[in-house]
N, C-alpha and C positions, 0 to 999 in steps of 0.2 A: 675486753673489760674484765679484769680478773682480780688478783689478790688485793692490790693497793687501792683500787677504786672502791672496793667493797668495805674499806675501812679497817683492813687487817694489816698491821705493820709487820707482823711476823707471828710465829707460833708462840703460845703462852702455856704455862704449866698450870694445871688445876690443883686442887687440894690433894689429889692422889698422886701428884708428881708426874702425871702423864701430860704430854703436849696436846693442846686442844685446838690449835690453829686450824688444822684440817677440817675438823668437825664444824667449827664455827664458820669457816669459809663456805662449806657446802650448804649449810642451813641458810645463811644470809644470801648466798648466791642463788639458791632456788627461788627465794622470795623476790629477789631483785629481777631475775630473768622472767619470772611469771608476770611481774608488774610491767616489764618492758614489752612482753608479748601482748598483754592486755591493752597497753597504750597504742601499739601498732595496729591492732585489730580495730579499736575504736576510731583511730585516726583515718585509716585507709577505707575500712568498710562502713563504719558508722557515719563519719563526716562526709566522705566523698562517694560512698556507695559503690566502691570498686572491689574487685577480687584482691585479696591479700596475697595470692599466689603469683600473680602475673605482673609483668613489667608495664603492660598497657591496660587501659581501662576496659577494653573489649575482649580480654582474654577469657578462654573457656577451659575448664578442667580437661575436656577432651583433647585440647591442643598439647597437653603435657606428655612428653615421651619419657615416662618415668625411668625406665631402664637406661636409656641413653643419657639422660640428664644426670642421673645418679652416678653413672660411670664417668662422665666428664668431671663431675665434682670430686670423685675419688682420685682420679689421676691428677687433677689440679692440687688437691690437698696434699697428696704425697710429694708433689714437686715443692710445695712450700715447706714441708717437713724436711726434705733433703737440703734445701737452701738454709734453713735455720740451723740444721745440724752442722753444716759446713761452716757457718759463721761462728758457731760455738766452738768448734774444733780448731779453726784456723786464725781467729782474731782474739785479742785480749778483751776488747769491749764486748764481743759476743759471749765469752765465758763469764765476764762480770755480770752481764745481764741475766744469763742463765742461773748464776749463783744467787742473784738477788731475787729472782722469781721463785726459785726452788726453796729458798729459806722462808719466803712468805707463805708458801703452800703448807709447810710443815709436814707431818706424817700422814699424808692423805692416802687412803686405801685405794687400790686399783679400781674397785667398784665405785667409790665416791668420785674418783677422777673421771671415769667414764660418764657418770651421771652429770657431773658439772660440765663436761665437754659437750654433751648433748644439749643441755639446757642453754649453755652460752651460744652454741651454734644456732639453735633455733631462735632464741630470744633476740640476739643481736642482728641476725640476718632479716628477721621479720621487721625489726625496727629500722635499721640503717638502710637496708636494700629495699625491702618491699614497701615500707611506708615513707621513708625519707627521700630515697633517690628519685622516685617519680616526680617529686615536688621541687627538688633543688638541683638535680642533675648528678652525674657520675662524679665529677671532680669535687664538688662541695660535699657530697655525702661521704666521700673517702677522706677528705680533710677533717670533717667533723668526727668521723670514726677514729682517726688518728689522735685528735684532740681529746677524745673520750678515754684514750689510753695513756694520756700524759700523766706522769708522776714526777714531781719536782726533786728528783734525785739524779745525780750525774750518771750513775751506772744504768738508770732506767730510761734515759733519753732515747737510745736506739729503738726501744720498744714502740715509741710513738711513730718513728719513721717507718719501721717495719709494718706497723698497723696501717699506715697510709697506703703503702705498697700492696699489702694484702687486701685492703678495702678496694683498691682499684681493680685487682684481679677478681674479687668476688662481684664487684659491680659490673665488670665486663661480662662475666658468666651470666649474670642476671639479665642483661640486655641481649646477649647473644642467644641464649636459650629461650628467652621470653618469659621465664618463670624463676622462682626462688629455690627450686629443688637443688640445682647444682651448687649454688652458694652455701646452702645449709649443710649439704654433705661435705663440701670442702672444708668449711669452717669447723664443723664438729670433728672431722677426721684429724685436722691439724691439732686440735686441743686433745683429742683422745690419745694421740701418739705422744705429744710433747709433755702433757701434764704428768703422766706416770714416769717418763724419763727424767723430768726435772726433780720429781720427788725422790726417785732412786739415786740420782747423782748428787743432788744438792739439798734435799729437804730433810735429811735425817741427821740428828746430832751424832757425833762419834761416841762410841761406847766409852763410859768413864771407868 
């Protein structure tokens, strides 16, 4: 859930002539993902009285193998990055999608891209995997995740399909490891690599 869902159709210029899309995206994104995290915590922990970290109700923090699960998430995230890079390089629709996403991000700084990547990885995984998936199952959680990334523009439609596939991967990691550490690391890493690349390649206006 990134530029378009947060209400930004693309970068805009302020009175000083500078593009403001990136700064607006980060500010709105942080509020949005904070609200998503709060909703996940209230839903899973407040309503059901279960740990937000675990795939099952009886999970314990002592059961989490932090290093192993973070490594599994990192390897999975890098695999997703490689696949998305190949689609961008080898297909017309992949390049069109990257161009549309990059133009929506605007001139996002590397620091802000990393901040947004961490916030989105944490917020979305706590909500879709840790809170939603135990209630509706892997398939439905992944389909809802894809629907949340739907934007009614032709060049953006592959994003929804890719989000469903990524959601299935993150959901499998959640159930396999028994906790949300690997999905958070994988999701945050995908965005931490892809967001700066999109900004570098497609987010900046050519010099006039």
